[in-house]
N, C-alpha and C positions, 0 to 999 in steps of 0.2 A: 502285794496281787491278794484278792478276795477271795474266800472262800461259800459267798452267795450260793445258795441252793433254791429251787425254784418253792419251797415253801417255803423257807425264808422272806421270799419277795411277798408272795401272795400275804405272808402273815401280815408284814410293812405297808401293803399297799392298804388295808384295813385299817392297821393301830395308826398310820399318820393318815387315813384317810386320802389316799389318794387317786380313788376311784375314778374320780373326772378326769385326769391328766394320763391314765395310765390304762393303756392299750392292752390289754393282754392275752397274745393269739387270737386278733382278730376286734371288732371296734367292742368294748366293752368301757369306754370312757366318751366322752366327746368327740369329735372328732378335728377341731380348732385345739391349736396350741397344747399339744400332748404328744408324751413319747407311744412309740411304739414299738413291739416287739414279735417277730415272726421265726419258725425254724422253715429254713430251705435246706433240702438236701442234711448237706453233713454240717452247714452255716447255722447261726445263728444271726440274726435280720434285727438291726434296731435302725428306727430315723426318729423325725420329730414331723411335726407340722407346722404350720405359721396360725397366725388369727382368723386366716381365710381356710381354713383344713386343708392346702395346698402341702403337698408332700416336699419337704428341703428338699433339696439336690444330692446330699451325702446321705446315701447309706451306709453303716459301718455293720463290718462280716465279720466275724469271729468262728472259731474254731472252737472255744474254749466256753462254757455255758455260764461261768461263774464272769467271766469279763464280760457277756453280755448283758448279764442281769444288773451289773454293779451298774453301765453306764444307761443302762434304761431307767433305772432306779433316779439316778442322778439328773436324768431330761425329765422325769415327772414330777422330781422334787422343786426343780426348778423352775417347771411350768407353775405348780403351786404356789412357788412364792414371789409368782410375776403375777398372779392373781391378786395374793393380798395385798399388792403395792399399786397396782391398776385405781386410778377415782375415776366415778363417774360424773361429770358433767349436765347438768341439771340445767334444762332449756333456760332460751333469753340468752340477750346479750350479756359480753363481759365488760 
């Protein structure tokens, strides 16, 4: 079980340079291939978007802020890691 706080996650976002892949309570990063978190009533909602900025079918809902923050951070990190493995193909044929 995690004991992350919102302050911890905001610091981690800055320290690990996750600002592109972490959308913190609204669009604060890029819309595509990223993690999102929001508060709806008494629940925390976490979701991801694909490479076309389409929200994936699954929303993860939590009553625990710490659990929601943990998943949000894992999603943001995984999208950042995927960016580092992306290969740009330059024009022309193979």
